[in-house]
C-alpha positions, 0 to 999 in steps of 0.5 A, spaced: 500 500 500 502 506 498 503 512 502 498 518 502 504 523 499 505 518 494 498 517 492 498 525 491 504 525 487 501 520 482 494 523 482 498 530 480 502 526 475 496 523 472 492 530 472 498 533 467 498 527 463 490 527 462 490 534 459 495 532 453 492 525 452 488 523 446 481 519 447 484 512 449 489 515 453 484 519 457 480 513 458 486 509 461 488 515 465 481 516 468 480 509 470 487 509 473 485 516 477 479 512 479 483 507 482 488 512 486 482 516 488 479 510 492 486 508 495 487 515 497 480 515 500 482 509 504 488 512 506 485 519 508 479 515 512 485 511 516 489 518 517 482 521 520 481 515 525 488 516 528 486 523 528 480 522 532 483 517 537 488 522 538 482 527 540 480 522 545 487 522 548 488 529 548 481 530 552 483 525 557 490 529 558 486 535 559 482 532 564 488 529 568 491 536 567 485 539 570 485 534 576 492 535 577 492 543 577 486 542 582 490 538 586 496 542 586 492 548 588 489 544 594 496 543 596 499 550 595 493 552 599 495 547 605 502 549 604 500 557 605 495 555 611 501 552 615 506 557 613 501 562 616 500 558 622 507 558 623 508 565 622 503 567 627 505 563 632 513 565 632 510 572 632 506 571 638 511 568 642 517 573 640 521 568 637 524 570 630 529 565 629 529 557 629 535 553 627 536 546 626 542 542 622 537 541 615 535 548 615 533 555 619 527 558 620 527 566 620 521 571 621 523 577 617 519 583 617 515 585 612 517 590 606 514 597 606 509 598 601 505 604 598 497 604 599 493 609 595 487 610 599 484 615 594 488 616 587 484 623 586 487 626 591 494 625 589 498 630 585 499 629 577 506 628 577 505 622 581 500 619 576 502 615 571 499 615 564 498 609 560 495 610 552 494 604 548 493 604 541 492 598 537 489 597 530 481 596 530 481 589 526 474 588 526 473 595 523 479 594 518 476 587 515 469 590 514 472 596 510 476 591 506 470 586 505 466 592 502 472 593 497 475 599 500 483 600 499 486 601 506 494 603 506 498 598 510 492 593 511 490 587 507 485 581 507 489 574 507 485 567 507 488 563 513 491 556 512 485 551 510 483 546 515 480 539 516 474 537 519 472 530 522 465 530 524 
């Protein structure tokens, strides 16, 4: 049995041959193309089955990823709760450092951070201005589809896709 790409090459060669063929050769070429097309269809169906099997595998992986992410979230939350428990008790007891041969636990002072209670009361020189300018692709597409020419923009068709239902 041939590979799909080999069948495609043979089909293209026969199509070129059919363009310049006389009546008898054209009939033979059409018959051969029919046989190649049938084999091509069988191969395409086999490839499609592989794709569908991979779909179920990726779905199973997605579910497992979600399960593991949830497990990770729970472990991280539990870790943070235990860390906070230790911090609160070290702070309450006035102990700032505990040493053992494997590691050292240190209660460090928190960093200072700015808290802005009312941004409207701040002077202008302490405000940062953000400006976001980007193309409106929806509006550009509508104008291009209406036949207008827009310098610096064009419509481009994406790559074709395979749908298996």
